[in-house]
N, C-alpha and C positions, 0 to 999 in steps of 0.2 A: 333753398329748395323751392320757394315760391317763384323765384325768377326762372329756375330751370323748368318748372311746370308751365309757366307763362310762355316761355320760348317754344316748348313743344306744342302747346295749344295754338299759338299763333301760326306755327308752321303747318299744323294740321288744317287749320281754317283756310290758309292760303292755298294749300294743295286742293282742298275741296272747291274753292272758288275757281281755281285754274281749270279743274276738270269740268266745271259747269259753264265754262266759257267766259269767265270774268278776266280782268286784266291784272290778276295777281298770280304769282307762281312761287314755289318754295321747295326746299329740299334740306336733307340732313346728310352730313358726311362725318364718318369716323376715320381718324388717321393716326398713324404711328410712324415716328421718325427715329432712327437709331444713328446717333452721331459718333459714338465710340462704345467700347465695352462698358463704360461707366455711365454714359449720358444718353438719355432718351427723352422724347416728348410725345405725349398722347393728346389728341384733340377730339372734341365733339363739337362740330360747327354746324350752325343753321344759317340758312339764307332765306330772306323774304324779299321778293322782288316785285316792283310795280312797273307797268308799261304804259305811261301816260300818252306816249306817241309811238308810232311804228318804228321810229328810229332812235328812241330814247328809253333807257331803263334806269330805275333807281333801286338800289339795294341796301339792305341792312344785314350785317353778318356777325351776329353774336357767337361766342364760343366759350366752351369750358376747356381748361388746360390742366394737364397733370405732368409735372416734371419729375424726373428721377436722375439722381447723380450720386454715384458711389453708395448706393443702397438707401439714400435719403430721398423721400418723395413727398410732395405736397401738390395740391391743386386748387383750382378756383376759377373764377370768371376771368377771361382774357380781355384785352382791349377790343373796342367796337369799331370796325370799319364801316363807313358809309360811302357808297359808290354811285357816281353818276356816269353812265356810259352812253355813247352815241356811235352810230355806224351808218354807212351809206354804201349801197350796191350800185355799181355803174353798169349800164347796158353794154352789150357787145360780147365778143368772144371771151371765154374763160370766166365771165361773171366776176370781175374784180371787186373786192370789198375793202374798204378802209374804215378803221374805227379807233376810238380813243376812250379812255376812262380816267376819271379823276377820283382819287380816294382821300377821304378825310377820316383819320382814325382818332377816336375819342379815348382818353386814358381811363377806362373803366376797370382795368385790372389792378391787382395789388402789386405795385412796383417794388415794395420792400421785400417781397417774396420772389421777385423775378418773373411775375406773371404779367407784367405790363411795363410800359415805358415811363409812366409817370408824367407824360406830356403829350399834347396833341401832335399828330404827324400828318404829312400830306405826301401823296405819291401820284405819279402819272404813268399810265400804261397805254401803249399804242400798238397797232399792228395792221398788216395787210394780208389778204388771202386771195388765191385764184383757184379755179376749178378746171384743170386741164381736160378732165373727162367728167361724165355725168356723176359718177360715184366717188370721184377722187378730188381731194382738196389739199393744197399746199399753203402753208401760212408761215409768217415771220412776225415776231413781236418783241417788245422790250418793255421793261418796267424800271422805274427809277424814282427814288425818294426826292421830294422837292424841299422838305424841311421837317425837322424832327426825325425821330427814329421809329415812331409808332406804326408807320405804314410799311416798314421794312419786314420782309418775310424772314423767319428764322432760318430758312434754307439758303439764303443768300448772304454774301458778305456785306457788312455795313458800308454805305456810301458808294457801292458798286452799282452798275447797270446790269440787270438780269436779261439776257437775250435768249430767245427761243426760236428754233427752227423745227417745224412739225409737218407731218403728213398723215392724213386721215383717209380711210377707205371704207365705204359702206359695203360690207360683204353681202348683206341681204337688206331687206327693207327694215329689219329690226336690229341687226348686229352692225356695229361700227368699230373698227380697230384703228389704233393710232400709234405712231412712233415719233419720238422727238429727241432733240439734243439741246441741252441748256448749258449756258456758260455765263459766269460773271465776267464783266469787262470793265476797264477803267481802273480807278484807284479804290483802295480799301483802307481801313484803319490797320494799325500794326498788330492787332490781336487776332485777326481772322483773315486767312488768305482767300484768294478767289477760288470759286468752285466750278466744276464741270460734271454734268450728269447725263446719262442716257435714260430715257423714259419710255414706257409702253402702257397702253390702256385699252380698255374695251367697254362698250356700253351696249345695253340691251333695252330696247323700247317695248314696253308692255302694251300700252294703249294711249293714243293721243301723245302728249308730251311726257307721260310718266315713264321713268327709266331707272335702270340700275347701272352704276358705273364702278369699275375697278381700275385703279391706277397705281403704278409703281415706278420708282427710279432706282438706279444703281450709281453710286459715286465713282468717278473716274480718277479722282485725286485724293490725297490724304486730307485735304481741306474740305472735301465734299461730305455731306451726310453719307454714311455707309449705305443705307437704303431707306426708302420711304414708301409707305403703303397706305392707300385710302380706299374706302368703300362708301359710295353715296347712293341715296335713293330719293327720288322726288321728281318735280316737274322743271326744276332748274337746279344749278349746282354752284357752289363757291368757285369763283374763278371762271365762270362761263364767259368766254371772250366774245365781244361783239362781232369779231370777224371769224372766230373759230369756236363754235359751241362745244366741240369735242376735244378741246385743248387739254391734254393730260398734264403738261407741265404747269399751266396756269391754275388748273384745279388744285394741284398739290401745293403750289406756292401760296395761293390765297387761303388755303385751309390751315396754314401755319403762320398767318399774320396775327400775332397776339402781343407784339411788343417785346417778346422774350428774345434774348440774344444768347447764343451758346456760351459766349465768354462770361456771361453773368450767372449761368446756372450753378457753377461750382461755388460762387460766392454767396448765392441766395438760398440754395436748397436747404441748408442747415440752419437758416435763421429761426430763432426760437419763436418770434412773433407770428410765424406761419403755422 
């Protein structure tokens, strides 16, 4: 409970600092993923982000996770991703942007209950974006684990590369809508097949950087999550891409990085020590 209150206080302080012009931003996201009729995962994820340079951001992303499998449920603290991201915008037509992020995930979750990986993990995310028109942006990105499983999203197959193709359009100065297609490519382990999803999202900016986001995906294959939904509020969000701040698929993917694997839920949900 003290940890939960500390996370909320830290996020609130960062939001206040961000609104007052400081180089901190923060947000909270609540998410729900349905993998099957028997398996689901709920998350409450916070992000606190520092901006030491115009091209560099540093983030900490603590989360609380609740698993449900065949009527058995338990929850607790998930693993802790720490992210360093950099981006660069090139001059010229279409304002091309290139960016990359390195994630180190600390094993703060209870791995005996399926809430964490039990070991540190590392992952790399990269992407490019262009703006064919003033209000329209196209982006492509990919995420891949470099070592360990802690940096792997629950929504992707282990050892696969998660690829995203997205389009975002600013309907008004406050409303932004986005569509995306995500797919796992490459090799996976034998327990979880590759996934493909369609995603859609919307964000509404209240004042300054303070915004509300709603994101959802629908699975296209039997190996995909049936559906995923998240709602976020703050001045930054989990998965905020350095090349596409409105990335629906990256927000959802990062919101479910807790070290949990769907193939482990059935084995861990009923553990008496949980």
